[in-house]
C-alpha positions in Angstrom: -6.4 -8.7 -2.7 -5.3 -11.9 -3.0 -2.6 -14.1 -0.7 -2.9 -12.1 2.2 -3.4 -14.6 4.6 -0.2 -15.7 3.6 1.5 -12.8 5.1 2.3 -11.8 8.5 4.2 -9.1 8.3 3.9 -6.5 5.7 7.6 -6.1 5.1 7.4 -9.6 3.6 4.3 -8.9 1.6 5.7 -5.4 -0.1 8.8 -7.3 -0.8 9.0 -7.7 -4.3 6.6 -4.8 -5.6 6.7 -1.7 -7.1 4.0 1.0 -5.6 3.2 4.1 -7.9 1.3 6.9 -6.3 -2.0 7.9 -8.2 -3.3 10.1 -5.5 -2.9 11.9 -1.9 -5.2 13.1 0.2 -6.0 14.1 3.7 -6.8 11.5 6.3 -9.5 11.9 8.6 -10.4 11.4 11.5 -13.7 9.2 11.2 -16.0 10.8 13.5 -14.4 14.3 14.1 -13.2 15.1 10.5 -10.0 16.2 12.5 -6.6 15.8 9.7 -4.8 12.9 11.5 -2.3 13.2 8.3 -2.0 11.9 5.0 -3.3 9.4 2.7 -1.7 8.0 0.1 -3.2 5.8 -3.0 -0.9 3.5 -5.1 -1.2 0.6 -7.1 0.9 -2.4 -7.5 2.5 -1.8 -10.8 5.0 -4.7 -10.2 5.0 -7.8 -8.3 7.8 -10.3 -8.2 6.2 -12.3 -5.0 6.1 -15.8 -5.0 2.5 -17.3 -4.1 1.8 -20.2 -3.6 -0.4 -22.0 -5.9 -4.2 -22.9 -4.9 -6.0 -25.5 -6.8 -3.6 -24.9 -9.7 -4.4 -21.2 -9.8 -1.6 -18.7 -9.7 -2.3 -15.6 -8.0 -0.7 -12.1 -8.1 -1.6 -8.6 -7.1 -0.6 -6.6 -9.8 -2.5 -3.4 -10.4 -4.6 -3.9 -7.3 -4.9 -0.5 -5.3 -3.4 0.1 -1.5 -4.7 2.8 0.5 -1.6 3.9 2.5 -2.2 6.3 6.1 1.0 8.2 6.9 0.7 10.7 10.3 2.6 13.4 8.1 0.3 16.2 6.7 3.0 17.6 4.8 3.9 15.0 2.6 5.0 16.4 -0.7 4.5 12.9 -3.0 3.9 13.6 -6.7 1.3 11.9 -8.5 2.8 8.5 -10.7 5.8 8.5 -8.4 7.7 5.4 -7.2 7.7 5.3 -3.7 9.1 3.1 -0.7 6.5 2.8 2.4 9.0 3.8 5.8 7.9 1.4 8.7 4.9 -0.1 7.5 2.6 -2.4 9.6 -0.4 -3.6 8.0 -3.5 -5.3 9.5 -5.8 -8.0 6.9 -9.3 -8.1 7.8 -12.5 -9.2 6.3 -14.8 -11.7 6.2 -12.3 -13.5 3.7 -8.7 -12.0 4.8 -8.5 -10.1 1.7 -8.6 -6.6 2.6 -5.2 -4.7 3.8 -5.1 -1.5 5.6 -1.3 0.0 5.8 -0.1 2.9 7.6 3.8 3.8 7.3 6.2 6.3 9.5 7.4 8.2 6.0 7.1 7.2 2.3 10.3 7.7 0.0 9.9 9.0 -3.8 12.4 6.4 -5.6 11.6 7.9 -8.8 9.8 10.9 -9.8 7.3 10.6 -12.5 8.1 11.3 -16.1 7.2 14.2 -17.7 
């Protein structure tokens, strides 16, 4: 992910982005393997965020994947759905501040997949 260090709140980062679900799985505790909730794999299919230009390079996060953890085990979100994250919080980490971890209270389906 690019330009993450410029964002201090997750809603600002997600504003202007369209998130499409590419997978849903269980969110498991690393040590105990207990189920903590659900993990959604989403991809940014539209990014209208105005990032700062650095050294003449225009950046964008279109088609970047994001993993979203939700403390609900009964999520019923189809692959291909466009979603909105409810009360998302994120943490930027990594040596280059280019990794993002997001948790959300819930997920709202904006549009169901076609077909």
